[in-house]
NUBADREN-490937 format. One line per field, with one value per atom (N, C-alpha, C, O): residue number from 1; residue in one letter; atom name; x, y, z. Coordinates in nm, 4 decimals. Each point is the difference from the previous one (the first is absolute). Last residue first. Layout:
<atoms>
resi	NUM, ...
resn	A, ...
name	CA, ...
u	X, ...
v	Y, ...
w	Z, ...
</atoms>
This chain:
<atoms>
resi	74, 74, 74, 74, 73, 73, 73, 73, 72, 72, 72, 72, 71, 71, 71, 71, 70, 70, 70, 70, 69, 69, 69, 69, 68, 68, 68, 68, 67, 67, 67, 67, 66, 66, 66, 66, 65, 65, 65, 65, 64, 64, 64, 64, 63, 63, 63, 63, 62, 62, 62, 62, 61, 61, 61, 61, 60, 60, 60, 60, 59, 59, 59, 59, 58, 58, 58, 58, 57, 57, 57, 57, 56, 56, 56, 56, 55, 55, 55, 55, 54, 54, 54, 54, 53, 53, 53, 53, 52, 52, 52, 52, 51, 51, 51, 51, 50, 50, 50, 50, 49, 49, 49, 49, 48, 48, 48, 48, 47, 47, 47, 47, 46, 46, 46, 46, 45, 45, 45, 45, 44, 44, 44, 44, 43, 43, 43, 43, 42, 42, 42, 42, 41, 41, 41, 41, 40, 40, 40, 40, 39, 39, 39, 39, 38, 38, 38, 38, 37, 37, 37, 37, 36, 36, 36, 36, 35, 35, 35, 35, 34, 34, 34, 34, 33, 33, 33, 33, 32, 32, 32, 32, 31, 31, 31, 31, 30, 30, 30, 30, 29, 29, 29, 29, 28, 28, 28, 28, 27, 27, 27, 27, 26, 26, 26, 26, 25, 25, 25, 25, 24, 24, 24, 24, 23, 23, 23, 23, 22, 22, 22, 22, 21, 21, 21, 21, 20, 20, 20, 20, 19, 19, 19, 19, 18, 18, 18, 18, 17, 17, 17, 17, 16, 16, 16, 16, 15, 15, 15, 15, 14, 14, 14, 14, 13, 13, 13, 13, 12, 12, 12, 12, 11, 11, 11, 11, 10, 10, 10, 10, 9, 9, 9, 9, 8, 8, 8, 8, 7, 7, 7, 7, 6, 6, 6, 6, 5, 5, 5, 5, 4, 4, 4, 4, 3, 3, 3, 3, 2, 2, 2, 2, 1, 1, 1, 1
resn	X, X, X, X, X, X, X, X, X, X, X, X, X, X, X, X, X, X, X, X, X, X, X, X, X, X, X, X, X, X, X, X, X, X, X, X, X, X, X, X, X, X, X, X, X, X, X, X, X, X, X, X, X, X, X, X, X, X, X, X, X, X, X, X, X, X, X, X, X, X, X, X, X, X, X, X, X, X, X, X, X, X, X, X, X, X, X, X, X, X, X, X, X, X, X, X, X, X, X, X, X, X, X, X, X, X, X, X, X, X, X, X, X, X, X, X, X, X, X, X, X, X, X, X, X, X, X, X, X, X, X, X, X, X, X, X, X, X, X, X, X, X, X, X, X, X, X, X, X, X, X, X, X, X, X, X, X, X, X, X, X, X, X, X, X, X, X, X, X, X, X, X, X, X, X, X, X, X, X, X, X, X, X, X, X, X, X, X, X, X, X, X, X, X, X, X, X, X, X, X, X, X, X, X, X, X, X, X, X, X, X, X, X, X, X, X, X, X, X, X, X, X, X, X, X, X, X, X, X, X, X, X, X, X, X, X, X, X, X, X, X, X, X, X, X, X, X, X, X, X, X, X, X, X, X, X, X, X, X, X, X, X, X, X, X, X, X, X, X, X, X, X, X, X, X, X, X, X, X, X, X, X, X, X, X, X, X, X, X, X, X, X, X, X, X, X
name	N, CA, C, O, N, CA, C, O, N, CA, C, O, N, CA, C, O, N, CA, C, O, N, CA, C, O, N, CA, C, O, N, CA, C, O, N, CA, C, O, N, CA, C, O, N, CA, C, O, N, CA, C, O, N, CA, C, O, N, CA, C, O, N, CA, C, O, N, CA, C, O, N, CA, C, O, N, CA, C, O, N, CA, C, O, N, CA, C, O, N, CA, C, O, N, CA, C, O, N, CA, C, O, N, CA, C, O, N, CA, C, O, N, CA, C, O, N, CA, C, O, N, CA, C, O, N, CA, C, O, N, CA, C, O, N, CA, C, O, N, CA, C, O, N, CA, C, O, N, CA, C, O, N, CA, C, O, N, CA, C, O, N, CA, C, O, N, CA, C, O, N, CA, C, O, N, CA, C, O, N, CA, C, O, N, CA, C, O, N, CA, C, O, N, CA, C, O, N, CA, C, O, N, CA, C, O, N, CA, C, O, N, CA, C, O, N, CA, C, O, N, CA, C, O, N, CA, C, O, N, CA, C, O, N, CA, C, O, N, CA, C, O, N, CA, C, O, N, CA, C, O, N, CA, C, O, N, CA, C, O, N, CA, C, O, N, CA, C, O, N, CA, C, O, N, CA, C, O, N, CA, C, O, N, CA, C, O, N, CA, C, O, N, CA, C, O, N, CA, C, O, N, CA, C, O, N, CA, C, O, N, CA, C, O, N, CA, C, O, N, CA, C, O, N, CA, C, O, N, CA, C, O
u	4.1710, -0.0574, -0.0105, -0.0458, 0.4269, -0.1383, -0.0455, 0.0806, 0.2965, -0.0135, -0.1473, -0.0823, 0.2911, -0.0512, -0.0162, -0.0296, 0.2757, -0.0240, -0.0454, 0.0645, -0.1091, 0.0475, -0.0309, -0.1105, 0.1885, -0.0818, 0.0642, 0.1186, -0.1078, 0.0449, -0.0952, -0.1217, 0.2872, -0.0961, 0.0640, 0.1208, -0.0755, 0.0562, -0.1065, -0.1138, 0.2175, -0.0797, 0.0837, 0.1147, -0.0853, 0.0454, -0.0867, -0.0714, 0.1045, -0.0443, 0.0568, 0.0465, 0.1263, -0.0358, -0.0398, 0.0693, -0.1237, 0.0871, -0.0496, -0.1205, -0.1088, 0.1386, 0.0994, 0.1172, -0.6006, 0.0468, 0.1435, 0.0607, -0.2690, 0.0138, 0.0523, 0.0838, -0.3480, 0.1241, -0.0090, -0.0793, -0.2367, -0.0219, 0.1207, 0.0000, -0.1953, 0.0967, -0.0325, -0.0529, -0.1293, -0.0263, 0.1071, 0.0479, 0.0607, -0.0596, -0.0270, 0.0737, 0.1547, -0.1451, -0.0697, -0.1191, 0.5913, -0.0257, -0.1484, -0.0393, 0.1932, 0.0095, -0.0310, -0.0613, 0.0839, -0.1172, -0.0004, -0.1048, 0.4794, -0.1164, -0.1275, -0.0856, 0.4856, 0.0008, -0.1206, -0.0601, -0.0047, 0.0916, -0.0081, -0.0951, 0.0128, -0.0717, 0.1022, 0.1060, -0.1720, 0.0862, -0.0868, -0.0977, 0.0840, -0.0765, 0.0965, 0.0778, -0.1436, 0.0822, -0.0915, -0.1171, -0.0748, 0.1384, 0.0969, 0.1042, -0.6210, 0.0809, 0.1399, 0.0513, -0.4080, -0.0285, 0.0805, -0.0138, -0.0357, -0.0227, -0.0399, -0.0822, 0.1528, 0.1145, -0.0267, 0.0682, -0.3898, 0.0869, 0.0985, 0.0314, -0.3314, -0.0799, 0.0892, -0.0265, 0.2312, -0.0545, -0.0799, 0.0110, 0.1519, 0.1017, -0.0448, 0.0439, -0.3411, 0.0341, 0.0976, -0.0228, -0.0905, -0.1124, 0.0292, -0.0363, 0.3700, -0.0118, -0.1195, 0.0161, 0.1776, -0.0416, -0.0096, 0.0026, 0.0289, -0.0094, -0.0543, -0.1165, 0.4037, -0.1334, 0.0053, 0.0911, 0.2243, -0.0172, -0.1473, -0.0881, 0.4507, -0.1170, -0.0200, 0.0389, 0.3296, -0.1228, -0.1244, -0.1111, 0.5230, 0.0020, -0.1317, -0.0676, 0.2352, -0.0664, 0.0057, -0.0165, 0.2289, -0.1449, -0.0766, -0.1229, 0.6224, -0.0624, -0.1503, -0.0577, 0.4322, -0.0701, -0.0758, -0.0438, 0.3185, -0.1058, -0.0804, -0.1170, 0.3528, 0.0443, -0.1192, -0.1129, 0.1805, -0.0902, 0.0493, -0.0058, 0.2540, -0.0685, -0.0891, -0.0235, 0.2749, 0.0943, -0.0706, 0.0522, -0.3475, 0.1048, 0.0917, 0.0030, -0.4668, 0.0971, 0.1055, 0.0213, -0.5191, 0.1256, 0.0814, -0.0165, -0.4279, -0.0006, 0.1229, -0.0084, -0.3149, 0.1359, 0.0035, -0.0524, -0.2798, 0.0228, 0.1455, 0.0890, -0.4412, 0.0564, 0.0107, -0.0968, 0.0350, -0.0151, 0.0688, 0.1046, -0.2717, 0.0411, -0.0317, -0.1158, 0.1292, -0.0113, 0.0403, 0.0771, -0.1576, -0.0152, -0.0176, -0.0888, -0.0005, 0.0484, -0.0269, -0.1076
v	18.6523, 0.1321, 0.0847, 0.1141, -0.5138, 0.0239, 0.1408, 0.0885, -0.3994, 0.1092, 0.0241, 0.0067, -0.4920, 0.1229, 0.1055, -0.0321, -0.4799, 0.1024, 0.1264, 0.0456, -0.5794, 0.1337, 0.0913, -0.0024, -0.5690, 0.1154, 0.1272, 0.0016, -0.5906, 0.1139, 0.1151, -0.0178, -0.4970, 0.1084, 0.1106, 0.0229, -0.5645, 0.0909, 0.1049, -0.0332, -0.3625, 0.1040, 0.0738, 0.0362, -0.5725, 0.1370, 0.0946, -0.0411, -0.5059, 0.0914, 0.1382, 0.0276, -0.5425, 0.1352, 0.0819, 0.0000, -0.5445, 0.1045, 0.1354, 0.0241, -0.4241, -0.0427, 0.1065, -0.0049, 0.0202, 0.0573, -0.0421, 0.0526, 0.0010, -0.0982, 0.0696, 0.0897, 0.2187, -0.0768, -0.1017, 0.0139, 0.3391, -0.1280, -0.0922, -0.1118, 0.5189, -0.0333, -0.1367, -0.0873, 0.5306, -0.1255, -0.0228, 0.0950, 0.1752, 0.0202, -0.1341, -0.0960, 0.1619, -0.0225, 0.0213, -0.0282, 0.1081, -0.1441, -0.0322, -0.1141, 0.5664, -0.0579, -0.1488, -0.0518, 0.2794, 0.0451, -0.0607, -0.0416, -0.0402, -0.0708, 0.0400, -0.0845, 0.3125, -0.1343, -0.0788, -0.0752, 0.6012, -0.0972, -0.1337, -0.0269, 0.5394, -0.1196, -0.0996, -0.0190, 0.5812, -0.1075, -0.1146, 0.0208, 0.4809, -0.1238, -0.1120, -0.0453, 0.6353, -0.1199, -0.1208, 0.0100, 0.4015, 0.0448, -0.1174, -0.0007, -0.0553, 0.0077, 0.0531, -0.0201, -0.0857, 0.1235, 0.0187, 0.1020, -0.5955, 0.1161, 0.1214, -0.0092, -0.4368, 0.0881, 0.1243, 0.1009, -0.4696, 0.0257, 0.1149, 0.0736, -0.2258, 0.0483, 0.0408, 0.1006, -0.2979, 0.1284, 0.0619, 0.1196, -0.5547, 0.1025, 0.1372, 0.1013, -0.4679, 0.0090, 0.1138, 0.0834, -0.1911, 0.0631, 0.0192, 0.1025, -0.3303, 0.1438, 0.0620, 0.1056, -0.5728, 0.0637, 0.1522, 0.0739, -0.5697, 0.1444, 0.0609, -0.0207, -0.4429, 0.0529, 0.1508, 0.0658, -0.5315, 0.1332, 0.0345, -0.0567, -0.3207, -0.0168, 0.1328, 0.0153, -0.1128, 0.0448, -0.0219, 0.0208, -0.3426, 0.1395, 0.0349, -0.0865, -0.3508, 0.0849, 0.1476, 0.0856, -0.4766, -0.0099, 0.0869, -0.0063, -0.0660, -0.0620, -0.0184, -0.0834, 0.2827, -0.1214, -0.0660, -0.1143, 0.5198, 0.0236, -0.1227, 0.0130, 0.0233, 0.0021, 0.0131, -0.0328, 0.1969, -0.0776, 0.0085, 0.1068, 0.1041, -0.1049, -0.0888, -0.1156, 0.4932, -0.0905, -0.1179, -0.1115, 0.3137, 0.0658, -0.1027, -0.1158, 0.2341, -0.0947, 0.0790, 0.1185, 0.0913, -0.0239, -0.1096, -0.0286, 0.1760, 0.0454, -0.0424, -0.0176, -0.1011, -0.0302, 0.0334, -0.0752, 0.3246, -0.1404, -0.0242, 0.0593, 0.3830, -0.0738, -0.1458, -0.0590, 0.5979, -0.1457, -0.0660, 0.0460, 0.4607, -0.0647, -0.1488, -0.0391, 0.5600, -0.1455, -0.0476, 0.0666, 0.3970, -0.0451, -0.1514, -0.0491, 0.4822, -0.1359, -0.0390, 0.0250
w	1.0156, -0.0313, 0.1237, -0.0070, -0.0963, 0.0405, -0.0337, -0.0286, -0.2314, 0.0950, 0.0294, -0.0913, -0.0447, -0.0603, 0.1090, 0.1151, -0.2382, 0.1013, -0.0717, -0.0945, -0.0569, -0.0343, 0.1173, 0.0541, -0.1103, 0.0350, -0.0536, -0.0329, 0.0820, -0.0793, 0.0296, 0.0052, 0.2238, -0.0206, -0.0826, 0.0060, 0.2092, -0.0995, -0.0269, -0.0333, 0.4433, -0.0636, -0.1034, 0.0263, 0.1676, 0.0190, -0.0814, -0.0915, 0.3299, -0.1047, 0.0286, 0.1106, 0.0346, 0.0411, -0.1215, -0.1017, 0.1536, -0.0516, 0.0471, 0.0061, 0.1038, 0.0189, -0.0447, 0.0372, -0.0917, 0.1263, 0.0311, 0.0933, -0.5982, 0.1068, 0.1254, -0.0093, -0.3406, 0.0152, 0.1136, 0.0930, -0.2429, -0.0670, 0.0169, -0.0515, 0.3903, -0.1042, -0.0576, 0.0688, 0.2913, -0.0720, -0.1060, -0.0621, 0.5199, -0.1325, -0.0666, 0.0227, 0.4025, 0.0075, -0.1343, -0.0130, 0.0868, 0.0094, 0.0092, -0.0242, 0.0319, -0.1339, 0.0021, -0.0933, 0.5046, -0.0760, -0.1398, -0.0494, 0.3183, 0.0550, -0.0741, -0.0260, -0.0722, -0.0586, 0.0496, -0.0768, 0.0778, 0.0601, -0.0734, -0.0734, -0.1202, 0.0434, 0.0530, -0.0597, -0.0931, 0.0477, 0.0483, 0.0719, -0.3358, 0.0084, 0.0357, -0.0839, 0.0540, 0.0191, 0.0043, 0.0365, -0.1352, -0.0162, 0.0100, -0.0656, -0.1151, 0.1217, -0.0318, -0.1101, -0.2124, 0.0716, 0.1272, 0.0675, -0.2294, -0.0863, 0.0831, 0.0912, 0.1081, -0.0228, -0.0836, 0.0181, 0.1190, 0.1145, -0.0228, 0.0935, -0.4423, 0.1129, 0.1177, 0.0659, -0.4346, -0.0427, 0.1146, 0.0271, 0.0253, 0.0221, -0.0474, 0.0545, -0.1202, 0.1426, 0.0248, 0.0877, -0.5382, 0.0718, 0.1495, 0.0576, -0.3214, -0.0257, 0.0722, 0.0612, -0.0919, 0.1252, -0.0159, 0.0985, -0.3892, -0.0188, 0.1288, 0.0341, -0.0763, 0.0234, -0.0196, 0.0503, -0.2170, 0.0567, 0.0174, -0.0645, -0.1020, 0.0880, 0.0740, 0.1158, -0.4231, -0.0637, 0.0839, -0.0488, 0.1305, -0.0415, -0.0665, -0.0556, 0.2266, 0.0991, -0.0361, 0.0869, -0.3121, -0.0143, 0.0975, 0.0042, -0.1027, 0.1172, -0.0137, 0.0698, -0.3606, -0.0396, 0.1157, -0.0133, 0.0621, -0.0978, -0.0356, -0.0361, 0.5236, -0.1396, -0.0941, 0.0368, 0.4806, -0.0853, -0.1437, -0.0609, 0.4104, 0.0761, -0.0857, 0.0350, -0.2120, 0.0659, 0.0663, 0.0013, -0.3739, 0.0775, 0.0624, -0.0416, -0.3233, 0.0553, 0.0767, -0.0259, -0.0240, -0.0705, 0.0671, 0.1186, 0.0348, -0.1379, -0.0792, -0.1215, 0.5683, -0.0478, -0.1475, -0.0822, 0.4429, -0.0353, -0.0329, 0.0609, -0.0851, 0.1128, -0.0400, -0.0480, -0.1805, -0.0110, 0.1180, 0.0458, -0.2709, 0.1246, -0.0126, -0.0149, -0.2826, 0.0062, 0.1389, 0.0691, -0.1408, -0.1382, -0.0070, -0.0696, 0.4407, -0.0203, -0.1450, -0.0544
</atoms>
């Protein structure tokens, strides 16, 4: 795992850029590193993601952005 953030990172169809609800993210890399690193697959349900801490208002749905590299095992 290289990065993992949970929250509202970008404007989109549902939230315009001037809404004031962008940039409320939480670094969840330690959580996802523990859950996913070394695994062949890593799937998490929406219900699991909804339990992650976030700095965003509960009025808006947060989402996960993650970056990773797949490496061949030894």
